[in-house]
N, C-alpha and C positions, 0 to 999 in steps of 0.2 A: 440673503439667502437664508433659510431657516430650515432644522431638519438634514439628515444626510440622505443622499440619493447616491446612484450609481455614478453622476457625475462630480458629486462632491466629496465622497466616501475618501479617504488617506489610504489605506490601503486597496490595491488593485482585486483581492477576492471578495470585496464587497464592492467594487467600482466598475473597472473594466470587464471584470468575468462574472459579476454576479450572477448573471443565467446561467452560468455554471457550476454557481455553488450555493445558491439560495438553499438548494433543499438540507444543508448541513446547520442550518439556523435551527432547525427543531433540535437539536441534539447540543450545540456546542454554543450558542448565543447567549447572553446574559438571560433573556427569557427561557431559553431550554434549560439552562442549570435552575434557574428557580423552579420550573415547572417541576422537575426531576426530583428536585428538594421537596416540592409537595408530594410528589409522589411517595416517596420513600418513608415520610414523617406519616404518613397515613396509614402506609402498609403496616408501619412498626406498631402502630396503636391498634391496629386491628390485631397484630400478633399477640400483643398487651392482653387485648379484650377477650382472644381465645386459649389464653393460659388459665385453668382454674384455679391457679393458686395468687393470681391478682385479685384479691375480692373487692377493691374499690372500681371494676369495671362488671362485677358479676349482673348488677341490674339491669345493665345496657340490653336495647332489644338489637340483638345483633341482625335480624333477617332483615329489619327494617333500617338501620342504622349504617350497615357496611354499604349497601349502595350507593346510599346520599355521600358519605365520607370519599368515597372511589370516586364517583362525578364531579367531586371538584378536582380532582387531579384529571380526568380524561377530558373536562371540559374547561379548564385551566385556559385563561384569555389573556390577552395582553391589557386590557383593564385590568384584570387581576392582578398582573405582575405589576403595574403602573401602583397602585395599590401598596404592594408589598416595598416597592421602591419608596413611596412614602413614606411607610413607616420606618423604615432603615434611613432616613433624612434625620429621626428621633433617635433610633436605638444606635446609629451609627455602626451596627453589626448587622452583616445581610441575614445570617442564618436566623438570628431571633426575632426578624423581622417577618421570616416564614411563617415560624412560631405563631406569633402574635395575630398572623394574618387568619393559620387556621382557628385560633381560637375565637377570633372576630365569627368566623363562618360556625362554629361552635356555638357559641351563644345566640345568633341569630336563629341557628336550628334547634333551640331548648335542650342544647347538651350541655350547657358551663359546666353542671356538676362531674363531669368526666375530663375536663379542659386541660388539667394539670397532668395528665398521663400523655399530651402532647409532648415530643421533644423529652420523656421521663428519663432522669439517670443519666442523660446523653451528654457526649460533649460535641461541637461542631463538626467535627471531623468523623463524629459515627456516621452523619449524613451525607456530608461531602465524599468521602471515603466509599459510601456505597452507592451515591447517584452519579457521580464522575465516571467509575467503571462501568455503571450501567448504560449511562449516555453512549458514554465510549464503545462497548459492546454493542450497543444497538445502532450506532451511526456506523459502525465498522460493517456489521452483519449487513446492513438495509443498503448500503451506498456505496462504499469503500472496494468490498469485497467483489458485489457484483461488477464494478466497474472496470476491476484488473481482468476477472475472467471473462468479460466481455472482449477486453482487447485482446487477450491471450487467444480468444478464439479465432479472432480475425487473422493474427498473426500464425497460425495452425491451419486455418484454411489456404492462404498464399503458400506455407511452406508444403504442405499436402500436391497442392497445383503446381510448383514449379520443382517437384522434387527429381525430376529424372532431365532436367536442363542443366546440362553440363556449366562450370562457369570457372576462369581462372581464379585460383586462390591468389592470397599474398600474403607472405609472413614478412614481418620485418619490411612491410612496404615493398616488398619485392616479391614478383610473379614467383609462383611455386606450384606443386603437385594439384592438379585439375580437383574441384569439389564439384557439388552440386549448389545451385542456387536455393533451393527448397530444404536441405542440408543446413545449409549456414544459418536462415530462417529457422530450423526446429532445435537447433542447438540452443537458442533462448527459450521456446516454448518449453522443452524440457527442463530446462533452468527454472523457471516460472512456476513451472506446474509443481516442482518440488518446494520452493518457497511458500507458493499458495497451500499446498497440503500442513503444512508447519503452523503457517498464519490462520487457517481454518481451524486449526486442533488447538489452537490456544485458549486457556482458560482464562477469564477474566475476574481478580480479586477483590477482594473487598475489604477493608479493617472495621470491626466494629467490636469494639470493648470498652466502653466506658472512657474517662478523662485520659487515664494513662496505661490505658490498655490491661486492666485487670477486672474490670466489672464492679470495681469498689463499692458506688454508688448503690448498682442494683442490687449487690449482696448483701448490704447494711439494710435494707429498705425490704427485701424480698429476700433471706436467708434460705427458707426452703426450697427456691428455685435455681436448677442448675441450670444458670444463665449460659453457660458455654454452650451446653446442649441447644439452649434456646436461639442465641444468635446463630449457632450453624443451621439450624432449621430454618430460621426467618432468611439469612442471606441465600440459602440454596433456595428454600421453595418457595419465597415470596419474590426473590429479587432475581433467580436464577444464576447468581454468581457463586465464587467458592470465597469462604472465608479465609483470612490471614490469621493463623494460630496464635502466634507470638508478635505481638508489635508494642510500640511507644504509643503516644499520642493518637498517632497518624500510621497511615500506609507505609510499609518500606519503598513502596512504586517498584521493586525488581520488576512484578508482572508488566506493568505499563511499559518500563524500561526495556522489558525483550520484546514487548510488542511493538514498540518504536525501532528498535533495532531489526525487527524481522521486514519491517516495512523500510527500512533504508534498504537491506540488502535487494528487495525484492526492486525499487527505484534504482540501485547502483546496476543492476542488471537492465534496466531499460533505458538507462544513459547509453552504455555501450550499445545496446539498440539504435537509439537516436542517433549517434555517433557513427556507426557502420551503414545505416541506411542514407545517412546524409551523404558519406563518403562513395557508397555506390551511384548516389544521382550525380555529384561530380565526377566520377568516372563514366557516366554516361550508360551506366546499365539500367538505370532506372530514367525512365522519362517522366513529366509530371502533367495530369490531363491540363488542357488550358481552361479556366472558367472564366468566360464574357465577363468584360467590364473590369476583372481583377487588373491590378496594378500590382507588377514585380517590383518596379525603382520609379523612384521620382523622377530620373533624369536618363535611364537606358530602356525605351520601350520595349526591348527583346526579352527582359530577364522575366525568369520563371522562379522564383526562389524557394527553397527546401524550406520555408519559415514554419511552417507546421513542427517539424521535427524540434528546430531550434526552439520554437516557443516551450515544447514538451521538455528540451533539454533544459532549459533554464528553470523552468517552475519545478521540475525534479530535485534540482541543484540546490533551490530555495527550500523547499519538503526536508531535503535530508540534512540541511543545515539546523533547522528546528527540531527534527527528531533527534539528531545528537547531542543538542543540550537536553533537551527533555530524557534521554535515556542518562546523559552523563550526572544530570543536577538532580533529577528528584530522588534518588536513592540516596541522597545525602543531605542530613538535616542535623541541626547543632542538639544534642542529649534528645528530650522529648519531643521536641518539634519546634521550627522557628516558620516565621509567614512566606518565606520563600518558595516552597512548594505551590502555596494559594496562586500567588499573583504568575506563577509559571504556566501552572495547570489550566489557566484560562486562554490559554494559547494552544491548546492540544487540538482544537479543531483548525489551527491555521495552516499547518502541515497538509491536513487531509483535504482542504481547500485547494492547495497548490497541485494535489496530486490527480485531484477532478480535472484540474484545467491541463494539467498533462495529459491524462487519458482523453479526454477530448479533441487535443491537439494532435494525439498520435493517431485516433482512430481516422481524425480528418486527413490526415497526410497518407494512411494505407491504403484509403479510396483514391487519394490521387495518381499514386504512383503507377508506371505501367512498363512493363518488361520490355527492355531495349533488346531481343534476343540479336540482331545484329550485329548491336556493336559489341555484346557478350562473344559471339562467336568469331568476330573480326582479331579480339585480343586473344581470343585461344589462338587463331591461325598463326598470330603474330609470336606466337611464345611457345614454339616445338621445342624449346631445350626443354621443358619441365618433364617430357616425356624420359629425360636423361635417367631418371631415378629407376623408369621400370624399367629401361634397356638392362642397366646396369646389375637390376636383381635378379634378373633373370641369368643373365651372365653370370654372376654369382654361384647360382643354382648348379650353373653347368662347369663350376670348376674353372672357369676362364679366367686367365691371369693377369690379375690387376684390374677389375673391370671399372672399378670406380675410377681409377686414374685414366685411364683410356676414354672415358665419359667426358671428366674434367678436360680433357686436352682438348676434346673436340667443342665440349660447349662455352670454354673460356678463351676464347681468339679473337673475340670481337666480329667475327664473322656472322651474318644475319643466318639463324636457323630456319629451316623450313623442310619440308617434307621430302624434297630432294636430296638436301645434305643428310638427311638421316637416313636415307636410304642407301646412299652410296656408302654411308658408314657401316650401316649392316652390310650391305653386299660383301664388305672388303674382310670382315670377319672371319677368323678361322674355327667355325661351328658349324654343325650339319645342317642340312637343308630345313628342316622341320623346324629347328630352332630358328631360323632365318625367318621361316613364314609366320612364326609366333611373333617376333619381332615386327614385322611389318605389318601388320595390322594395327599396332598400338599408335593411336592419334591423340592429342590433347583435347578430343571430342567423347573417346570410350575410355579413357584412363581416369576413371571416376570412382573405382572402389567400388563399395556397397554401404549400405546405410541399415538399422536397426529395422525392426517392423514395427510400425506406427499409423 
């Protein structure tokens, strides 16, 4: 066999799940990285040409040349990337290969006299630490954020739909004060929306400051230029990023670490959601739609397993393990820099791939679950003891002596609690009839409290 296919790929995001993750290739593949490097190099050259103090570019026909230059980035092809890789075989330096490829294009376009202003006064990290946050930003805003938001919308729809359906709650795995099906889902909606607000408000930061962060080569070549202002303007206006003002040769990566931690928190919330829904399915509170010809177990024909929530849980765990390494490793470098950041950053798209797989699985799982109201109601009916909290609270209000202890004595005898047992208890209470009437109407089905506006 030759070439990598979904059947021969080592990793599942490029193999088994490639149909769910292939859109990430534009941003995080080797091709994607090279294309973003070309884009940043060209935009930097254009920014230099627009600077009046850079006399060596004053003769450039900007109106004619800029569209040509930008077309090399927008029309960058796999054949172009292969040519860059061929050059890299000679240079043994990936960024220098990009520089030489652009210079080849400039020679072919009759622009040789301006070609030394490609990668002018830069170190590789001025390009890497701008193109990677740029690809990260665009991959996040175009793929990851919409995927999260689509899932949250589906959870919210179900939460609203089931908001008034009472359900037995469980604390410490034991029957507890009743809740609402929709309310339990909305807890996750609220948590996710809060984290998404933070995620969407994240800036994407770039390092751009020369070999060791001080514009040394820039300043010695053109001392009249305020290179800090130039770089700030270039990073903000040309790339839509925020420039880190104090750096070594490389970005300090605190910003990428912050975003990774943000993603981890979102994924952790979704891990909890997966586990809860899995548990509700196990408790028969949800049934799963039967899909014709699907097999639940190779041995047990009757089974319909909650595989989508299990798949999502597994992939969210892998994503978080990688995000944890990225956020803890990237901000640490030896002195000005070492090369560990480079190889680690090449994996930035991998956890995002696992996130997309998880989102797909969760959406598929949510579309399969069907509320089993009969089972939910049977569980409520089987746990009348949970209204003890309500009764003892009203008795406290009425200054009834030792109400907690009275309900504890009633409910912890091992006797099966039901509406009749509770009624007999209320009958024997030494309280006014109006209070008794208030207590008689309390059931596990209506003792569900209140919820915020949603």
